[in-house]
N, CA and C atoms as a LAMMPS dump frame, in Angstrom:
ITEM: TIMESTEP
0
ITEM: NUMBER OF ATOMS
207
ITEM: BOX BOUNDS ff ff ff
-5.0000000000000000e+02 5.0000000000000000e+02
-5.0000000000000000e+02 5.0000000000000000e+02
-5.0000000000000000e+02 5.0000000000000000e+02
ITEM: ATOMS id mol type element x y z
1 1 1 N -211.897 -456.564 367.326
2 1 2 C -212.508 -455.475 368.056
3 1 3 C -211.926 -455.435 369.456
4 2 1 N -211.526 -454.264 369.895
5 2 2 C -211.128 -454.051 371.274
6 2 3 C -211.99 -452.922 371.816
7 3 1 N -212.497 -453.131 373.032
8 3 2 C -213.368 -452.13 373.643
9 3 3 C -213.191 -452.193 375.151
10 4 1 N -213.301 -451.064 375.817
11 4 2 C -213.092 -451.034 377.264
12 4 3 C -214.294 -451.552 378.041
13 5 1 N -215.464 -451.565 377.451
14 5 2 C -216.663 -452.042 378.147
15 5 3 C -216.538 -453.531 378.442
16 6 1 N -216.968 -453.923 379.62
17 6 2 C -216.867 -455.329 380.019
18 6 3 C -218.118 -456.125 379.664
19 7 1 N -219.162 -455.443 379.291
20 7 2 C -220.429 -456.114 379.019
21 7 3 C -220.733 -456.075 377.532
22 8 1 N -220.013 -456.858 376.757
23 8 2 C -220.229 -456.966 375.313
24 8 3 C -220.78 -458.356 375.023
25 9 1 N -222.044 -458.417 374.639
26 9 2 C -222.727 -459.691 374.438
27 9 3 C -222.945 -459.934 372.95
28 10 1 N -222.357 -461.011 372.44
29 10 2 C -222.482 -461.338 371.024
30 10 3 C -223.813 -462.012 370.762
31 11 1 N -224.449 -461.61 369.668
32 11 2 C -225.727 -462.205 369.329
33 11 3 C -226.052 -462.026 367.863
34 12 1 N -227.312 -462.248 367.527
35 12 2 C -227.8 -462.153 366.154
36 12 3 C -228.9 -461.104 366.083
37 13 1 N -228.812 -460.227 365.091
38 13 2 C -229.838 -459.203 364.909
39 13 3 C -231.138 -459.892 364.51
40 14 1 N -232.206 -459.652 365.287
41 14 2 C -233.502 -460.273 365.048
42 14 3 C -234.483 -459.312 364.396
43 15 1 N -234.349 -458.018 364.679
44 15 2 C -235.284 -457.038 364.119
45 15 3 C -234.629 -455.673 364.066
46 16 1 N -235.038 -454.882 363.075
47 16 2 C -234.562 -453.515 362.91
48 16 3 C -235.771 -452.65 362.546
49 17 1 N -235.946 -451.564 363.299
50 17 2 C -237.03 -450.623 363.022
51 17 3 C -236.393 -449.253 362.781
52 18 1 N -236.331 -448.852 361.517
53 18 2 C -235.669 -447.605 361.132
54 18 3 C -236.652 -446.448 361.238
55 19 1 N -236.258 -445.418 361.981
56 19 2 C -237.06 -444.207 362.094
57 19 3 C -236.392 -443.067 361.347
58 20 1 N -236.936 -441.879 361.484
59 20 2 C -236.395 -440.716 360.798
60 20 3 C -235.01 -440.337 361.321
61 21 1 N -234.779 -440.512 362.629
62 21 2 C -233.507 -440.128 363.242
63 21 3 C -232.818 -441.312 363.906
64 22 1 N -233.591 -442.144 364.597
65 22 2 C -233.049 -443.277 365.347
66 22 3 C -233.479 -444.604 364.741
67 23 1 N -232.736 -445.647 365.09
68 23 2 C -233.057 -447.001 364.667
69 23 3 C -233.09 -447.897 365.897
70 24 1 N -234.158 -448.7 366.03
71 24 2 C -234.257 -449.659 367.122
72 24 3 C -233.762 -451.006 366.615
73 25 1 N -232.82 -451.589 367.342
74 25 2 C -232.201 -452.857 366.935
75 25 3 C -232.415 -453.888 368.047
76 26 1 N -232.958 -455.047 367.694
77 26 2 C -233.156 -456.135 368.645
78 26 3 C -232.122 -457.21 368.345
79 27 1 N -231.341 -457.577 369.368
80 27 2 C -230.301 -458.6 369.229
81 27 3 C -230.625 -459.748 370.179
82 28 1 N -230.66 -460.967 369.651
83 28 2 C -230.855 -462.155 370.488
84 28 3 C -229.484 -462.643 370.92
85 29 1 N -229.221 -462.591 372.239
86 29 2 C -227.9 -462.959 372.758
87 29 3 C -227.856 -464.393 373.275
88 30 1 N -229.016 -465 373.473
89 30 2 C -229.154 -466.408 373.859
90 30 3 C -230.57 -466.807 373.445
91 31 1 N -230.845 -468.086 373.326
92 31 2 C -232.196 -468.481 372.924
93 31 3 C -233.259 -467.857 373.83
94 32 1 N -234.115 -467.019 373.227
95 32 2 C -235.177 -466.372 373.971
96 32 3 C -234.769 -465.147 374.764
97 33 1 N -233.498 -464.754 374.704
98 33 2 C -233.012 -463.592 375.451
99 33 3 C -232.632 -462.502 374.455
100 34 1 N -233.375 -461.383 374.498
101 34 2 C -233.156 -460.304 373.545
102 34 3 C -232.801 -459.008 374.255
103 35 1 N -231.957 -458.237 373.614
104 35 2 C -231.603 -456.897 374.077
105 35 3 C -231.979 -455.933 372.963
106 36 1 N -232.663 -454.853 373.341
107 36 2 C -233.057 -453.839 372.371
108 36 3 C -232.23 -452.583 372.602
109 37 1 N -231.682 -452.042 371.535
110 37 2 C -230.904 -450.806 371.599
111 37 3 C -231.497 -449.79 370.639
112 38 1 N -231.454 -448.537 371.039
113 38 2 C -231.847 -447.444 370.158
114 38 3 C -230.573 -446.669 369.834
115 39 1 N -230.211 -446.665 368.563
116 39 2 C -228.998 -445.984 368.107
117 39 3 C -229.381 -445.015 366.992
118 40 1 N -228.47 -444.143 366.627
119 40 2 C -228.789 -443.215 365.546
120 40 3 C -228.92 -443.972 364.236
121 41 1 N -229.716 -443.424 363.36
122 41 2 C -229.902 -444.031 362.037
123 41 3 C -228.572 -444.104 361.298
124 42 1 N -227.758 -443.048 361.425
125 42 2 C -226.469 -443.045 360.724
126 42 3 C -225.523 -444.116 361.276
127 43 1 N -225.592 -444.384 362.581
128 43 2 C -224.758 -445.45 363.156
129 43 3 C -225.186 -446.817 362.636
130 44 1 N -226.485 -447.044 362.532
131 44 2 C -226.988 -448.312 362.003
132 44 3 C -226.536 -448.505 360.56
133 45 1 N -226.573 -447.43 359.793
134 45 2 C -226.122 -447.507 358.396
135 45 3 C -224.616 -447.767 358.315
136 46 1 N -223.848 -447.084 359.167
137 46 2 C -222.384 -447.255 359.17
138 46 3 C -221.996 -448.675 359.547
139 47 1 N -222.751 -449.274 360.482
140 47 2 C -222.485 -450.652 360.905
141 47 3 C -223.032 -451.674 359.918
142 48 1 N -223.812 -451.21 358.946
143 48 2 C -224.41 -452.088 357.931
144 48 3 C -225.201 -453.221 358.585
145 49 1 N -226.015 -452.86 359.585
146 49 2 C -226.801 -453.86 360.309
147 49 3 C -227.909 -454.412 359.429
148 50 1 N -228.17 -455.699 359.574
149 50 2 C -229.275 -456.343 358.874
150 50 3 C -229.712 -457.551 359.696
151 51 1 N -230.962 -457.951 359.531
152 51 2 C -231.491 -459.107 360.251
153 51 3 C -230.673 -460.343 359.879
154 52 1 N -230.282 -461.107 360.899
155 52 2 C -229.488 -462.311 360.693
156 52 3 C -227.991 -462.093 360.862
157 53 1 N -227.556 -460.841 360.866
158 53 2 C -226.133 -460.531 360.996
159 53 3 C -225.712 -460.625 362.464
160 54 1 N -224.5 -461.095 362.72
161 54 2 C -223.97 -461.124 364.08
162 54 3 C -223.557 -459.72 364.48
163 55 1 N -223.81 -459.383 365.747
164 55 2 C -223.459 -458.07 366.279
165 55 3 C -223.268 -458.203 367.784
166 56 1 N -222.686 -457.194 368.385
167 56 2 C -222.48 -457.153 369.828
168 56 3 C -223.407 -456.119 370.449
169 57 1 N -224.072 -456.481 371.528
170 57 2 C -224.8 -455.518 372.353
171 57 3 C -223.842 -455.135 373.47
172 58 1 N -223.45 -453.874 373.516
173 58 2 C -222.494 -453.395 374.505
174 58 3 C -223.255 -452.57 375.529
175 59 1 N -223.174 -452.98 376.809
176 59 2 C -223.937 -452.348 377.877
177 59 3 C -223.006 -451.54 378.76
178 60 1 N -223.316 -450.259 378.931
179 60 2 C -222.577 -449.395 379.841
180 60 3 C -223.165 -449.595 381.232
181 61 1 N -222.407 -450.193 382.116
182 61 2 C -222.94 -450.62 383.408
183 61 3 C -223.089 -449.502 384.425
184 62 1 N -222.602 -448.321 384.169
185 62 2 C -222.672 -447.26 385.182
186 62 3 C -224.098 -446.799 385.462
187 63 1 N -225.068 -447.131 384.613
188 63 2 C -226.442 -446.704 384.82
189 63 3 C -227.406 -447.86 385.039
190 64 1 N -226.917 -449.007 385.435
191 64 2 C -227.795 -450.151 385.706
192 64 3 C -228.413 -449.956 387.086
193 65 1 N -229.734 -450.131 387.176
194 65 2 C -230.437 -449.987 388.446
195 65 3 C -231.152 -451.283 388.796
196 66 1 N -231.445 -451.464 390.052
197 66 2 C -232.164 -452.657 390.525
198 66 3 C -233.486 -452.228 391.113
199 67 1 N -234.501 -453.13 391.08
200 67 2 C -235.796 -452.862 391.67
201 67 3 C -236.434 -454.17 392.118
202 68 1 N -237.344 -454.074 393.067
203 68 2 C -238.117 -455.235 393.497
204 68 3 C -239.569 -454.812 393.635
205 69 1 N -240.479 -455.798 393.653
206 69 2 C -241.908 -455.519 393.896
207 69 3 C -242.162 -455.429 395.367
């Protein structure tokens, strides 16, 4: 795989919630550290995602924001 994004985190699919149009995918990238992505149902099917399968969470950094209390 080659991709221009610099934030590609390899992990294991922990949960998949399939909806009518979108699918929510939870990937554990480190022990206790999870990233949740919402992708189209057709993309999830094309990637053949399943719980326990290795996958990459790719983060587009142009929209990352910071906040404090």
